C-alpha positions as CSV (number, residue, x, y, z in Angstrom):
1,M,0.0,0.0,0.2
2,E,2.5,2.8,1.2
3,G,5.0,1.4,-2.1
4,E,1.9,2.3,-4.3
5,K,1.0,5.9,-3.0
6,V,4.8,6.6,-3.2
7,L,4.7,5.5,-6.7
8,E,1.6,7.7,-7.4
9,Q,3.2,10.8,-5.8
10,S,6.5,10.2,-8.0
11,G,4.4,9.7,-11.0
12,R,2.7,13.3,-10.6
13,V,6.0,14.5,-10.0
14,I,7.6,12.8,-13.0
15,A,5.0,13.7,-15.0
16,I,5.4,17.6,-14.1
17,V,9.1,17.3,-14.6
18,T,8.5,15.9,-18.0
19,A,6.5,18.3,-19.1
20,I,8.8,21.6,-18.2
21,V,11.4,19.6,-19.7
22,F,9.6,18.9,-22.9
23,V,9.0,23.0,-23.2
24,V,12.7,23.7,-22.1
25,S,13.5,21.3,-25.2
26,L,11.4,23.2,-27.5
27,I,13.3,26.3,-27.0
28,F,16.2,24.6,-28.9
29,P,14.8,24.1,-32.2
30,I,12.9,27.0,-32.4
31,S,15.7,29.5,-31.4
32,A,18.0,27.7,-34.0
33,A,15.3,28.2,-36.5
34,V,14.6,31.8,-36.2
35,V,18.2,33.1,-35.9
36,K,19.5,35.2,-38.6
37,D,23.4,33.4,-38.7
38,P,23.1,29.9,-36.9
39,K,27.0,30.0,-37.2
40,S,26.6,32.7,-34.4
41,I,25.1,30.0,-32.1
42,P,27.5,29.1,-29.4
43,P,29.0,25.7,-29.6
44,W,27.9,24.7,-26.1
45,W,24.2,25.5,-27.2
46,G,24.0,22.2,-29.3
47,M,25.6,20.2,-26.7
48,L,23.1,21.5,-24.2
49,D,20.4,20.8,-26.7
50,V,21.6,17.1,-26.9
51,V,21.6,16.9,-22.9
52,V,17.8,18.4,-22.2
53,A,17.0,16.0,-25.4
54,A,18.5,13.0,-23.6
55,I,16.8,13.8,-20.3
56,L,13.5,14.3,-22.1
57,C,14.0,10.8,-23.9
58,A,15.0,9.1,-20.5
59,L,12.0,10.8,-18.7
60,A,9.6,9.6,-21.4
61,I,11.0,6.1,-21.3
62,Y,10.6,6.0,-17.6
63,L,6.9,6.9,-17.9
64,A,6.3,4.5,-20.5
65,V,7.9,1.7,-18.4
66,K,6.5,2.5,-15.4
67,F,2.5,3.6,-16.2
68,D,2.0,1.9,-19.9
69,R,0.6,-0.8,-18.0
70,R,-1.8,1.3,-15.8
71,V,-3.5,3.0,-18.7
72,T,-7.0,2.5,-18.5
73,N,-9.6,2.8,-21.1
74,E,-10.7,6.3,-19.7
75,I,-7.1,7.6,-20.0
76,R,-7.4,6.3,-23.5
77,M,-10.4,8.0,-24.4
78,T,-8.9,11.1,-22.7
79,S,-5.7,10.4,-24.8
80,Y,-7.8,10.2,-27.9
81,S,-9.5,13.5,-27.5
82,A,-6.3,15.4,-27.0
83,Y,-4.4,13.7,-29.8
84,R,-7.5,15.4,-31.8
85,V,-6.7,18.9,-30.4
86,M,-2.8,18.2,-30.7
87,I,-2.7,17.3,-34.4
88,N,-3.7,20.7,-35.3
89,V,0.3,21.6,-34.4
90,V,0.7,20.1,-37.9
91,L,-1.5,22.5,-39.6
92,L,-0.3,25.1,-37.2
93,L,3.3,24.4,-38.6
94,L,1.6,24.7,-42.2
95,V,0.4,28.1,-41.7
96,I,3.9,29.0,-40.4
97,F,5.3,27.8,-43.3
98,L,3.3,29.5,-45.8
99,L,3.4,33.0,-43.9
100,I,6.8,33.0,-42.7
101,G,8.6,30.2,-44.4
102,E,11.3,31.7,-45.9
103,R,12.4,33.5,-42.2
104,V,12.6,29.9,-40.7
105,T,15.6,27.6,-40.9
106,W,13.4,24.4,-41.4
107,T,16.5,22.1,-41.6
108,Y,17.1,22.9,-37.6
109,F,13.3,23.3,-37.0
110,L,11.5,20.6,-38.6
111,P,13.6,17.4,-37.3
112,G,13.8,19.4,-33.9
113,I,10.0,19.2,-33.5
114,A,9.3,16.3,-35.3
115,W,11.0,14.0,-33.0
116,R,9.5,16.2,-30.0
117,T,6.1,16.2,-31.3
118,W,6.3,12.2,-32.0
119,L,7.7,11.3,-28.5
120,A,4.9,13.6,-27.0
121,F,2.1,11.5,-28.8
122,Y,3.8,8.2,-27.7
123,A,4.4,8.7,-24.2
124,F,1.4,10.9,-23.6
125,P,-1.3,8.4,-22.6
126,A,1.9,7.1,-20.1
127,W,2.4,10.6,-19.0
128,L,-1.4,11.2,-18.5
129,T,-1.4,8.3,-16.2
130,G,1.4,9.4,-14.4
131,F,0.0,12.7,-13.9
132,R,-3.5,11.3,-12.8
133,S,-1.9,9.2,-10.3
């Protein structure tokens, strides 16, 4: 009983930390995409991006390992509803491309956003389960 309560509390904390790290990790591809001269970005910026990305992946894997088996039908339905909203990110990126596409360095932006979006979709049911625990 006590161990299960600790797991539930730690699940919520890990879910919150993962959300924060996810938002922080978005700074890297966005900033690299909008800076006028990519060579002006200091070399440590790329290394910091890799470190934050590795932490984000580790947190997402931890959530998936700990909470995937505990995903309920309610969580699946909630996740599906959230996916229906989050999928609009693709349309938003298309609008950005059409409006200011020439001002964005897509070779930096697109891969960074694509894998983070994939990870968010993949880990969302486990994240939600951890957050709700």
